[in-house]
N, C-alpha and C positions, 0 to 999 in steps of 0.2 A: 717877230715871234721868237721866244727863246727856245733853246734846244729841248729842254724838258717839256715845254708846252707842245712842241711839234710831236714829241714821242707820244704823249697822251692823246693828242688829236688823232694821230695815226692809229692808235689802239681803238679808239671809238669808231673810226672809219672801217677798220677791219673786224670790228666786233670781237676783239681779242682781249682777254682779261690779263691782269697783271701776273696772275699765276701762270698763264700760258706763256707770257713773255719770259718769265723766270725759267721755265722749263726749256725754252728754246735757246736761251742765252747763257744759262748757268749763273745768272745774277740773282742774289737773294731777293725775295719779294719785299722784305723790309727795306732794302736799299732802293728798290724801284719806288716804293711808297714814299720814301724820304725825298725823292726828287720833287714830287708835287708838294708835299707837306712843308718842306723847307725851302721851296722855290730855288732849287739848285740843279745845275747840269751834271750829267754823269761824268765819271772819270774818262780820260782819253782812251785808255785801253779797252773800254767797253763799247766804244762807238761802232766798231766794225761788226761785232756780233749782233748789236741792236739793229743796224742797217739790214743785215741779212735776215733777221727774224721779221722785220717789218717791211721787207721788200722795198727798201729805199736806197738811193745812192748817198754817199757822203755829202755830195753837193746839196742834195735836197735837205739833209739834216743840218748842215753847218751854215748854209747861206740863206739869205732872204730870197723871196720869190723872184724879185727883179734880177738879183745876182745869179739866181739859178738859171736864168735864160741866156746867160753869157755862154757862148759856144764852147769855150775852153773848160767849162765846169760841168759838162754833160756826163752821163754815165760812161760814155766812150773814153773819157779821160780818167775816170776814177773807177777802178774795178779790181777785184782780187787784191785789195789792200795796197795797191801801187798808184803812184801819181806820175803823170807824164810831165816831168820836170820842165822840159823845154817850153811847153805851153803855159805851165804855171808861172814861169818867169815873165810872161807878157800879160798876166792877169792884173786887175786892179789891186792896189796894195792891201786894202782891207780884206779881200778874199784870200790873197796869197798869204798874208800874215797869219790869218786865222787857221787855215788848213795846215800850213807848215808847223804851227805851234802844236796842234793836236798830234800830228804824226811824229814830231820831235819827242813828245811825251811818250808815245807808244814805243817807238823803235829804240831811242836812246835809253829809255827806262829799262827795256829788256836787256840791252847790252850791259848796263851797269849791274844788273842783277846777277851776272855771272861771277862777279868777284868773290863773294862769300862762298860760293860753291867750290872755289878752288882752295879755300881754307881747310887744312887737315884737322878734322875734329873727330874724336872718338865718342860718338853719340848715337843712340839707337832709340826706336820707339817700340814699346811692347803694350800688351793689353793685360789688365788684371783679370781676376776671376769673373768680374761683372761685365767684362768687355770694355771697360773704360781705359783710355790711353794714358800711358805714362812715358815721359822722356827720360831715358837713363843716360846719365852723364858718367861715362866710364873712366874718366881721367880727372883726378883731383888736382887741377892745375894751379889754382889760386888759394892762398892762405886766408886772404880777406880780413886780416887783423889790423894791420897798420895803415897809415896814410899812404905809404909807399906801395903797399899791396893794392890799394884801391886805385892808385894812379896807374898801375899796371893793368887793372881791369878796364879802366876808362880808355886807355890807349888801345887795348884789344878790341873794344866795342867800336872804336872809330873806323875799323876796317869794314863794318857793316853799312856805314853811312852811304846813302845813294842806292841801296838795294831795296827790294820789296819782296814780300813773301805772302802766300795765299793761305787764308784760313780754310781748312778742308771742308767744313760742314756747310759753308755759305759762299765759297769762292770769292770772298772779299779780299782785296789786296791791301796789305798793310805796308806802308813805306817807312823808311828809317832816315831821319834827318839829323842835322848836326846837334840838336838839343838833347838827343837821347843818351849818348854816352855820359854826359855831365849829370843829367838828372838821375840816371840809374846808379851812378857811382857816388854822388855827393848830396842827394836829397835828404831832407830831415828824416824821412821814414827809414832811409838806409842807415843813417848815423845812429838811430835808436836801436838797431838790431844788435843782438848779443849772441855770443857763442855759436852753436850749430846753425842757427838761422842766418847769421852773418856770413859764415863760410858757405852756406847753401846758395845765397844770392850771388856771391862772388863767382862761384863755379857754374851757376846757371847761365852766366854770360856766354859760355861755350855753345849753348843750345838755343840761341835766339830763333833761328829758322824753324826748328822743330817745335818749339813752344808756340810760335804763331800758328803753325800747321794744326796742332791738336786742340787749340783753344775752343772752348764752348761758352755760350752766353750765360751770364749770371741772370737771376730772376728779373732784376730791373737793369736791363743792359744799357739803356741810354739815360744820361742826365744832362740837363741844360747847364751850360757854363755860367757861373756866377762871379767869376774872378775877372777884374778889369785887366789884369796883366795878360790874360789869355783871350781877350776880346777878338783878336785876329786869328791866332794859331789854334784856337778851339771855338771858333765862331759858331759852328754847328753842333757843339756839345762834346760830351765825353762818352766813350763806350767801354764797358768792362766785360772781361771774359775770365773764366776759370782755367787754370793750367795746373798740371801736376808733374813733378820731376823727382828723380831719384839720385841721391849722392852716395858714392861708395864709402864703405867703412872697412878698414883693414885691421887685421890682428897684429900682434907684436912681431910676427915674422914677415909682415908686409904682404900677407895673402888676403885676397878679397873675402870678407866674411858675410857681408850683407849690404843692402841699400836702405838708407833711411829715405822715406818718401815725404815730400813736402807739397803743400798746395800753395798757390799764389793767385793774385788777381792781376791780369794783364790790362794795363790802362792805355787807351788809345784816344788821341785827340782828333777831332774832325775840323780840319783847317778851312780857312776861307777860300782856298784854292780848290776845294771839293774833295781833296784826298784825305785819307785817314793815315795818321802817323803814330808809330809806337812811341809811347811817352815814358813808361816805367813798368816795373813789376813790383807790386806792393802786397801787404797783408800776407807775408810769408809765414806759414805755420807748418810745423811737423805734424804729420798724421799720427793719431794715437792708436790705430788699429793694428799696430805691429809692423816691423820692417819687412822688406822683401828679401828673402834669403837667396844667396847666390847658388 
């Protein structure tokens, strides 16, 4: 029985709804629904809260019933998110490999996520009069005009690779892989950008963590992948989110005069490994309802 099947079997046994599981774990109900609909297992970082909510051990969730009866895999060996390594080393290879891989994803992933936090960035999040969030980029770092400018942007974005950030409204983790810097900097949609929109995208590179954090779903959030070149890295489709950000405008004396506000679509691919990866920011448009005064 696959992991997602065990989860739904346990839900039925406990007479627990997907909404209840969502409240107990902080995982979006749409994500839980996707596990069954798309026949896919949850991401590794979600396994511990799922086990706690369903009153299961990791052994019960990760291993088959006959494997579960092996003494080294009882709840005495897996508790409070720790593994008794000495006993794990004597376990069958299939059990050992499976559990180590999941914990590797959890703990090494968290460790990698610290790198971008150490990046010095002058970025803040505010709310407009309607309570909608805007990421303010307070430092106009990139010109975004020449090929050399965009190479600088691409190199800057490479510092995010290996990190992940969470969308606030649904607690969904978005990972950043090696394809993102190139797509962001060299895609056809970027090349067609002109003037202020071109400069806006270049400088939005400074605010990737915050843009992911404030993202909200578009009306048709999910679309099936139809491109053969993405049959693996977008096997489970594409997700789209709305984001907004502000770029500073200075007067002739170099003093901050206002922020021009832009909207964009954050494009996320759902990989065959079950994780969601940031792919690009597209459809960048300047808002017409006036700038944000400083």
